[in-house]
C-alpha positions in Angstrom: 5.8 -7.7 3.8 6.8 -8.5 7.4 5.2 -6.1 9.9 6.3 -5.8 13.5 3.3 -4.6 15.6 4.6 -2.8 18.7 2.1 -1.5 21.3 2.9 1.4 23.6 0.2 1.7 26.3 1.1 5.1 27.6 -0.8 8.3 28.5 2.0 10.1 30.4 2.8 12.4 27.5 -0.7 13.7 27.2 -1.5 13.6 31.0 -5.0 12.4 30.0 -5.9 8.9 30.9 -7.3 6.6 28.2 -4.7 6.6 25.4 -3.0 3.7 27.2 -5.9 1.5 26.2 -5.4 2.2 22.5 -3.2 -0.8 21.7 -5.5 -3.2 23.5 -8.6 -1.8 21.7 -7.0 -2.2 18.3 -6.0 -5.7 19.1 -9.6 -6.4 20.3 -10.7 -5.1 16.9 -8.5 -7.7 15.2 -5.9 -5.5 13.9 -3.6 -8.5 13.3 -6.0 -10.4 11.1 -7.0 -7.2 9.3 -3.3 -6.6 8.3 -2.7 -10.2 7.3 -5.6 -10.0 4.8 -3.2 -8.1 2.5 -0.7 -11.0 2.6 1.4 -9.4 5.2 3.1 -11.5 7.9 2.4 -9.8 11.2 4.6 -10.4 14.3 2.9 -9.1 17.4 5.8 -7.9 19.5 3.4 -7.2 22.4 3.5 -4.0 24.5 6.4 -1.9 25.7 6.5 -2.0 29.5 5.2 1.2 31.1 5.8 1.7 34.8 2.8 2.7 36.9 3.5 6.2 38.2 0.9 7.8 40.6 -0.4 11.1 39.4 0.9 12.9 42.5 4.4 11.9 41.4 4.3 13.2 37.8 6.6 16.1 38.7 9.1 14.1 40.6 11.5 13.8 37.6 11.4 17.4 36.4 9.8 20.6 37.7 7.8 21.4 34.6 7.8 18.3 32.4 5.3 15.6 33.5 6.4 12.0 33.9 9.8 12.6 32.3 11.6 9.6 33.6 9.1 6.9 32.5 8.6 8.6 29.2 12.3 8.5 28.5 12.5 4.9 29.6 9.6 3.8 27.4 10.8 5.7 24.4 14.3 4.3 24.8 13.0 0.7 24.8 10.7 1.5 21.9 13.6 2.9 19.9 15.5 -0.3 20.3 12.4 -2.4 19.3 12.0 -0.3 16.2 15.7 -0.6 15.4 15.7 -4.3 15.9 12.6 -4.7 13.7 14.3 -2.8 10.9 17.5 -4.9 11.3 15.4 -8.0 10.8 13.8 -6.6 7.6 10.5 -6.0 9.2 8.3 -2.8 9.0 7.7 -1.4 12.5 4.1 -0.3 13.1 3.8 1.4 16.4 0.4 1.8 18.0 -0.2 4.1 20.9 -0.6 5.5 23.3 0.0 9.3 23.1 2.3 11.0 20.7 5.3 11.3 23.0 6.2 7.8 21.5 7.0 9.5 18.2 10.4 10.4 19.6 11.3 6.7 20.4 10.1 5.4 17.1 11.8 7.9 14.9 15.0 7.6 17.0 15.1 3.8 16.2 14.5 4.5 12.5 17.1 7.2 12.4 19.7 4.8 13.9 19.1 2.3 11.1 18.9 4.7 8.2 21.6 7.4 7.7 19.4 10.3 6.6 15.7 10.1 7.2 12.7 12.4 6.6 9.7 12.6 8.9 6.1 13.2 7.8 4.1 14.3 10.8 0.4 14.3 10.2 -1.2 16.0 13.2 -3.4 18.8 14.3 -0.5 20.0 16.5 3.1 20.7 15.7 4.6 18.8 18.6 7.6 21.1 18.4 7.4 22.7 21.8 10.3 22.4 24.2 10.3 22.4 28.0 10.8 26.2 27.8 8.0 27.0 25.3 5.4 24.4 26.5 2.4 25.9 28.4 1.3 22.5 29.7 4.5 20.5 30.4 2.9 17.6 28.4 5.8 15.8 26.6 3.5 14.6 23.7 3.9 18.2 22.5 7.7 18.0 22.4 8.9 14.9 20.4 9.5 16.5 17.1 11.5 19.4 18.6 13.7 16.9 20.5 14.2 14.9 17.3 15.4 18.1 15.7 17.9 18.6 18.5 15.9 21.3 20.3 14.8 21.3 24.0 15.8 19.2 27.0 19.1 17.3 26.6 17.7 14.0 27.9 15.1 14.0 25.2 17.5 15.1 22.5 20.0 12.4 23.3 17.4 9.6 23.6 18.8 6.2 22.3 21.5 7.9 20.2 23.0 11.3 20.9 21.9 14.5 19.1 19.7 15.4 16.2 17.7 12.6 14.6 16.2 14.4 11.6 17.3 17.6 9.9 14.7 20.5 10.0 14.6 20.6 6.2 13.5 16.9 6.1 10.5 17.5 8.4 7.0 17.9 6.9 4.0 18.6 9.1 0.5 18.2 7.7 -2.8 19.1 9.2 -1.5 21.5 11.9 -4.1 24.0 13.1 -3.3 24.4 16.8 0.2 25.8 17.2 1.5 27.5 20.2 3.4 30.8 20.0 6.7 29.1 20.7 6.1 26.5 18.0 5.3 29.3 15.4 8.6 30.9 16.2 10.5 27.6 15.8 8.8 27.0 12.5 9.9 30.4 11.3 13.4 30.2 12.7 14.1 26.7 11.2 12.0 27.2 8.1 10.0 24.1 8.6 7.6 22.9 6.0 4.1 23.0 7.5 0.8 22.5 5.7 -2.2 23.5 7.8 -5.6 22.0 7.3 -6.5 25.2 5.6 -3.6 24.7 3.2 -4.9 21.1 2.5 -8.3 22.6 1.6 -6.9 25.5 -0.5 -3.9 23.9 -2.2 -5.4 20.4 -2.4 -4.1 17.2 -0.9 -2.8 15.9 -4.3 -0.6 18.9 -4.9 0.7 18.9 -1.3 1.7 15.2 -1.7 3.5 16.0 -5.0 5.4 18.9 -3.4 6.6 16.8 -0.5 7.4 13.8 -2.8 9.4 16.1 -5.1 11.5 17.5 -2.2 12.2 14.0 -0.9 13.4 12.9 -4.3 15.5 16.1 -4.8 17.2 15.5 -1.4 17.9 11.8 -2.1 15.8 10.6 0.8 15.5 6.8 0.9 13.7 6.4 4.2 10.7 8.2 5.7 9.2 7.8 9.2 5.4 8.5 9.0 3.9 9.6 12.3 0.1 9.7 12.2 -2.0 11.3 15.0 -5.7 10.6 14.6 -6.5 14.2 15.7 -5.5 15.3 12.3 -9.1 14.4 11.4 -12.0 16.5 12.3 -13.5 15.5 15.7 -16.8 14.6 14.0 -14.9 11.6 12.7 -12.8 10.8 15.7 -14.5 11.6 19.0 -12.2 9.2 20.8 -9.0 11.3 21.0 -7.6 13.4 23.8 -6.8 16.7 22.2 -9.5 17.3 19.5 -9.3 20.4 17.3 -12.2 21.6 15.1 -11.9 22.1 11.3 -9.8 19.0 10.8 -9.3 16.9 7.6 -11.9 14.6 6.3 -11.5 10.8 5.7 -11.2 11.1 2.0 -8.3 13.6 2.2 -6.6 11.5 4.9 -6.9 8.2 2.9 -5.5 9.9 -0.2 -2.4 11.0 1.7 -1.9 7.6 3.2 -2.3 5.8 -0.1 0.0 8.3 -1.9 2.7 8.0 0.8 2.7 4.2 0.9 2.9 4.0 -2.9 6.1 6.1 -2.9 7.7 3.0 -1.2 9.7 5.5 1.0 7.8 4.9 4.2 9.9 2.5 6.4 8.2 2.9 9.8 4.9 4.3 11.1 3.3 5.5 14.3 -0.4 5.5 14.8 -1.3 7.4 18.0 -3.8 9.1 20.3 -6.7 6.7 20.1 -8.5 7.1 23.5 -11.2 4.4 23.9 -12.5 6.1 27.1 -13.6 9.1 25.1 -14.9 7.2 22.1 -18.6 6.9 21.2 -19.8 3.4 20.3 -16.3 2.5 19.0 -16.7 5.1 16.2 -13.0 6.2 16.4 -11.7 2.7 16.9 -13.5 1.3 13.9 -12.2 4.2 11.7 -8.7 3.5 13.0 -9.0 -0.1 11.8 -10.3 1.1 8.5 -7.5 3.5 8.0 -4.8 1.0 9.0 -6.4 -1.6 6.7 -6.4 0.9 3.9 -2.9 2.1 4.5 -1.2 -1.3 4.6 -3.2 -2.4 1.5 -0.7 -0.3 -0.4 2.4 -1.5 1.3 4.3 -4.3 -0.6 
């Protein structure tokens, strides 16, 4: 398998410095050689350019959303990189960076494939809009924008309008949802499995439920967006928005293995590694382990 490794060194979506060093840390940990061990050919596409914006100017582009202009520019460029990789028959692996980049990556995937599904593994729903967000942090908005909800400039990023139908969105591991997000989940009947659901229903059954729905709907392409804060903070101290009572490594690895073996995953984000917050590279080392595990099942 050809893999296009795309780094996105951005923290603007989270407004917490450190996530921009995630791509460099994973490269320093030899992510390329780790991936090539499974007979993949890895093309390092380098990092998307991120303009340096002083903190005091973060509201220059919108009164409530922080760093809007550079986030839109970065995501537009990312979308085209992802689309170009898919056009060349390569699998885009996007390493962040904060989760605002999920909008760019799935926008690129949705341009290449007619009808995609999105599996969003995250402690958060990321389905706020500029009207529901309590922080103005855009990393909490990408999935809403991809559904066609929220600020027009985000909705129309790269290609106009909705990128993924609400019925084709599956959120796993959510345990920190804002009131506005809960209302959107109810209004649009989104499929959400909390960490509590994972523990009660079991990860195997949840995977089978999702897989069955994908098959029933004739979905041929899925974008997988993986935020490391889906895991319990005990496993991943190096992330910017940790939430207690997260998933464990065994549950997470089962999910990743199952999803890759469906052969439906066509692109993937891996986000929110913050090396500044890490302890003795514990999080970075686990990230490498998870990526090695995941791509061992991609053929």
